[in-house]
C-alpha positions, 0 to 999 in steps of 0.5 A, a space after each residue: 699854433 700856426 693858423 691855416 691860411 684862409 681859403 679866399 673866393 672870387 666872384 667872376 661874371 660876364 655882363 652886358 647891359 645889366 646895370 639894372 640887375 648888378 647891385 641885386 645880384 651881387 650885393 648879398 654876398 659881398 660878405 663872402 667874396 674876396 674879389 669880384 671881377 667883371 667882364 663887360 661885353 660892350 654895355 652901353 649903359 650905367 653896368 661898369 660904373 655900378 660893378 665898379 661901386 660894389 668893388 669889381 675889378 672890371 675888364 673889357 671884353 670884344 663879344 665874339 659868338 662864344 660865351 666859354 671865351 668870355 668865361 675864360 677872360 673872366 676867370 683869367 683874371 680871378 687870384 683866388 683859390 675857389 671860383 663863384 660865377 654868376 649871371 646878373 639875374 641870379 639872385 641868392 638870398 640871405 639863408 643861401 649865403 650863409 650856407 655858402 659861407 659855410 661851404 668856403 670855410 670848408 674848402 679843401 685847400 688841395 683844391 680838389 672839389 668843386 660844387 653843384 648848386 641848385 639852379 631855381 629858374 622861375 619864370 611865367 612860361 615854366 613855374 619853377 624848375 630846379 637843375 643842378 649847375 657847376 657854380 663853384 670850382 677850384 682855380 686851376 692852371 689848366 681849367 677853362 670852361 668849353 663850349 661856345 654855348 651853354 658852356 661848361 667846366 665839369 668835363 675838364 675838372 673829371 679829367 683833372 680828378 676833381 671831385 663833383 659834389 652836389 650842395 643844396 645851396 640855391 640860386 634863383 634865376 629870373 630867367 626868360 618871362 615870354 615866349 618870344 625872348 626863350 624863341 629868339 634865345 633858341 635860334 641864337 644858340 642853335 646857329 652857334 651849336 651848329 657851328 660847334 658840331 661842326 668841329 666835333 659830330 660825335 661830342 656828346 656835350 654838342 649833341 645834347 644841348 643841340 638836342 635840347 635846343 631843337 626840341 625847344 623849338 619844336 623840331 622833334 625828330 631832329 632833336 631825337 636824332 641827337 639826344 640818341 647819339 648820347 644815349 647810345 654813348 657807352 662811355 657816357 652811360 658807364 662814367 656820366 650817369 647823371 648826365 646819362 640819366 637826364 639824357 634818357 629822361 629827354 629822350 623819352 620825352 621826345 619820343 612821348 611828344 612824338 607819340 612814339 610810346 613804345 619806344 618811350 616805354 622801352 627808354 624808361 624801362 631801360 633806366 629804371 633798374 639803374 635809378 629805381 629810386 627816382 619818382 620821376 622815372 616812375 612817373 614817366 614810366 606811367 605815363 608811357 603805359 597810360 598812352 599804351 591803354 594799359 592803365 592797371 600797370 600805370 597805375 602800380 608805377 605811378 602809386 609806387 612813385 609816391 614812396 620815391 624822391 623827386 631828384 634835382 639833375 641837370 635837365 630842369 625839372 618842375 616838382 610842382 608840376 609833377 605832383 600834380 600830373 601824377 595825381 591826373 595820370 592816375 585819376 585818368 587811369 582809374 577813370 578809364 577802368 571804371 573806378 569812377 569813385 577813386 577818380 573823383 577822389 584824386 580830382 578833388 585832391 588836385 583841387 585842393 593842393 595848394 599851388 605856388 606857381 600859376 603855370 601850373 594851373 594852367 598847365 593842367 586846365 589843358 590837360 583836362 581841356 585835351 581830353 574834352 573834359 571842359 568842365 574841369 578845366 575851366 575849374 583850373 583856369 579860374 584859379 589861374 585868373 584868381 592869381 591875378 594872371 590873364 595872358 590872351 591864350 588863357 582867355 582864348 582856352 577859358 572862351 572854348 571851354 565856355 563855348 563847349 559847355 553852352 555859355 556862349 555870351 560868356 565865351 564871346 566876352 572872354 574871347 574878345 578879351 583875348 583879342 584886346 590882349 593879342 588882335 592876332 589870337 588866331 584860336 580866339 578869332 576862329 572860336 569867336 567866329 564859330 559863336 557868330 556862325 552858331 548865332 547866325 550872325 554871319 557878317 560878324 562871323 566872316 569878319 572874324 573867320 576872315 582875320 583868322 586866315 589873314 594869320 594862317 590860311 590853311 584853316 580847311 575848316 574856316 574855309 568851309 564854314 566861310 563856303 556855306 556862310 558865302 552861299 547863304 549871303 549869294 557872295 558867288 564870287 567869295 564862295 568860288 574863291 574859296 572852293 579854288 582855295 581848298 582844291 589847291 590845299 588838296 591838290 585836286 586839279 579839275 578841268 571844269 567850267 562853272 556854269 551852274 550850281 550843280 558844278 559847283 555842288 560836284 567841286 565840294 562833293 570832290 573835296 569832300 571824298 578827297 577828305 575821306 580819302 584822307 580820313 580827315 571825315 570831320 572836314 569831309 562831313 563839312 565839305 559834303 554839307 556845303 555841297 548839299 546846301 548848294 545843290 540838294 541831291 539824294 546822292 550827296 545827302 547819302 554821303 552826308 548819312 554815311 560820314 555822319 554816321 562814322 563820327 555819331 552826328 546823324 541827329 546833327 546832320 539831319 537836322 542840317 539836311 532839313 534846314 538846307 532844303 527849308 533855306 532853298 524853299 525860303 530863297 526861290 531867287 536863288 535860280 535866277 543866279 547864275 554862279 559863273 565867275 
């Protein structure tokens, strides 16, 4: 009996300066590969030599800011029936290689199936995320990659009536390990995508990737405008269900990040009917309801999510983080409705839950920190340190927690650690400055605050605190400089010559009034404090007490008033100083 011809598999790669990565990527796969194609886009290291030692056919290609062009050059040289494409920083474990072998043995000879693999992207920024990517497809004459960036073949394969099949085969992608690399990559992608969309403004793929790139760059409104185009595309909704789901989830996330909670809820309600078995949608519904203060309804959605699975799609999904986040939201909901015991049980479950990646613990710490639950936040941050991790951002947040729970000495040491790692960590400088200020170590506070302002000149609270310090030091020139900077920031213009302390006090009073009009009550209180310290008066004292009452700081402000009056009594020589500059 005649045997069927063995179906063969080509590996196609595009590389540049990947000599350090290439062997670890390709070597484990060699037993299942029939051909290795490597297209080099301009390496200056030993990439081509390493590729040849692995049995690859190596071709040169001049880089032209177009990933599809390079990918298409690689598949142009492939001679096997099916193609697997990889990046040099991809890794395939032995167990996954066996799955690929089994899949290869069952490739249809009609070449009518293509395969999504699960990409496990692991980085120190996001932890482990998973998403689907079409990595194996038939070598057909009309198949080519599309898109200068985020290149893909799925659109053409669908046109050719090739079935797209999900598999459980996982590839580990090492990803980017620092925010600077991500920002650099995102800016590069933005430049290329903006060229793409000029040629086809309504293209859903271009809009999706442009929206995601704007999101990574923190430009949420721009991101929303592009993702919304995809969400409102009827053809995508009907024919590209997975793509539509991922765009909808991203749009909901963008609305949430922009505090547009009603719109986020509307998106999730729209998609829940068609995807009701998806745990992530139930969690997102719970999140939206929580943000809108509908705690009982949020509990219902969050608890129902336990009966559903997390389904990996095209959008990166951190399953472990979402498991933590679900418990966090539930605990907060129960706390809000007064069921403290249930909230404590859920807190304990979070504490006891094994963690595969420290970044999830750090994110939980930040959630508690943002809610003002500093002791809870500290527990998670300490666990991160126990994992052997320690960034300047982590130490800054630990320092803030320690400061807020009254452990100033410990906070000072941790904040100093943060500044050793990154002398320009502005938040560490500010918090260290406030520790010194509260300890009346004004020279140290001045140094920390001045450094912080050199990094970010828009720190109004720091300028107001420095103003107080400069007055206490009788450094009137610097005091007037801070006053002038605040007036400029607030766009306040006064034709006033400062002839005495009352004039200077008046300016800080007006600064406080402007903050009050802008409903920045904490800053208005600080400005009134400086005004009163410079020239105590009943009028300013009344403003101080009124503002303090609004933000529940009356006792602290009474102590400040007493301290200012005492300061003037102890420093009678102030009367002999002229503030005229």
